[in-house]
N, C-alpha and C positions, 0 to 999 in steps of 0.2 A: 906444295909445303903445307904442313898444317902447323899449328902451333896452339897450345893452352890459351884461350883468352884472358882469363883470371884466375890464377892457380889459387886463390882464397876463396872463389865463387864456388862452391860444390852444390851439386844437384843430387837431389834423393830420387833416384831412379825407379825404386819402388813405388813411391808417393806419385811419381808421373804416370808409371805403368796402371796405378790404380785408378786413377782420374781419366786415363784414355780408354777404361773399361765401359765409360758412360758413351763413346762414340758411337754414331750410327754405322751400319756395315759400310765398308768401302773396299774398294780394289785396291790399287797402288798408292794414292794419294786422297789427302783430305785435308782442307783449309784448317786453321784454327784462327785465322784473322780475315777479315773481309773489308770490303770499302762501305762507307756511307750509304745507304739504299740497298744494300744485297744481304742484310741481315737473314741469317735462317738457310742461307745457300754455301752448304760447306764443299759444293764443287767448283764453286767460283773462285778462282786463285788457284787451280792445279792445272797441271798441263803446261802448254808452251806459251811462252809470252805474247808471242804475235796474234793468238787467239784470244786475248784477253783485251778488254776494252778501258783499262787503266794501267799505270805502271806500278811496279814492286812496291815503292813506296807508299801509294795509297793504301795498301792493304795493312792498317793500323788496328781496325777495330776488332777485339776478341768476339768469336762467334760463339764462344761458349762459356756464359758466365759463371756456370757451375764448377769450372775448372780452375779454381783461384790460385792454387799451386802453379800452374802452368802459365796463367795469365800474369802472376807476380814476376816468372821467368822471363817471358816475352818483353815486359816492361823494364826489368834491370838490365836486361843483355841490349834493349834498344833494336829488338827485331820487328822487321815488317814481311809481308807474305811467308808465314810461317805455315808449315804443313807437316804432318806426319807423314813418313814416306816409309811405304813397305816394299822390301825388294823379296821375292818369291826365290826357291833355292835355284841355283842354275841359270840366274838372269845377269846380263849386261847392259847397261845402257850405252846410246851412243857416243862417240868421241865429240864433244861440243864446248862451248864456252858460254860462261853468262855476263851480263852487265856487272856484276857485284859479287864480292866475296859472299860465303856462306858460313852460317855458325852451324855445325853438326852436334846435335845432343844424341850420342848413340845410347840406346835402350836395350835393344837386344841384338846380338852381333856374335861372332864368330871368327876365329883366327882366319879363316878362308873367306872371309868379305873383306873387301879393300877398294880403296878408289885408286887411280891412277891420275897423279895432276903433273903435266908437264914432264912425262916419262919417270915420275918416281912412282914406286909403289907406296902406299900409305895404310896402315890399319889403324882403325880408331876404336879402342876398346870401351864398353860399358861401364865405365869406372866412374861416373858420377862429375866428370868434367865434361865441357862444353870446348871444341876446337873449331878455329878459324880455318876454312880451307880457301885459297886463292882460285876461285872457280871462274876468275877472269881469265885463267890458263888454259889451255886444251886440256880436256879431262873427261872421266868417265869412272862408274861405280859398276862392281861386279859383286856378286853373290855365289862362289863356288862351293858352299856349303848346303847341308840338307835341311838347314831350319831359315825359318823367315829372318829377315835381317830388317829392324825397325829403328829408324831414327826420327828426331825432330830436326827439321830443316829451316832457317830463317835466313833472310836474307839481312844483311848489315845495313840499316837505315843511314849511318854515318856517310858511306859510299856515296849516297846521293847528293853530290854538291848542286849548285844551279846548272853547271854545264851539262852534266848527265841526266838532269831531270828533263831540260830542253829540248837534248837530243831524243829522248824516250818519249816524249810527248808528243814530238813531231812525227817519230816513226808510227805512232798510233793514228795520228792524222792523216798521214800520208796512205795510211793502209784501209781507210775507210772510204 
């Protein structure tokens, strides 16, 4: 299930896309936030959590100061580990769960792009809204269209209470 996070908060999709034109070349994902000490590394924070030495709530430092509008959105929505995620046509992610909910800001999409969360098919339009997706439930995303699907996806900082933070930090310690 997804829902609009704040009906009164509108995002200017064209303004976001204009700022994103300044991104370096990337494949499927690029980070918009990083942790202290990793400035300038837009690949750190992409991919699987188990490959990182930090938890999602550590990723709060904007990587691109030039992105004034996007940085304002991330701050207003209290996002962490925010990335631009690009899905090529005819692609599907694995069925998986995440430790926190995600906020999706669809930028380029199609009616043939969808998520399946807990067996419910969800389509998120690029309409200037942002959507909470409960990715703590089993989910996937797929692009069955002929265009690239591009979303900004951020983790919800408010989901990181003391218990989840301790569990996540212990997981990193055990993996080392």
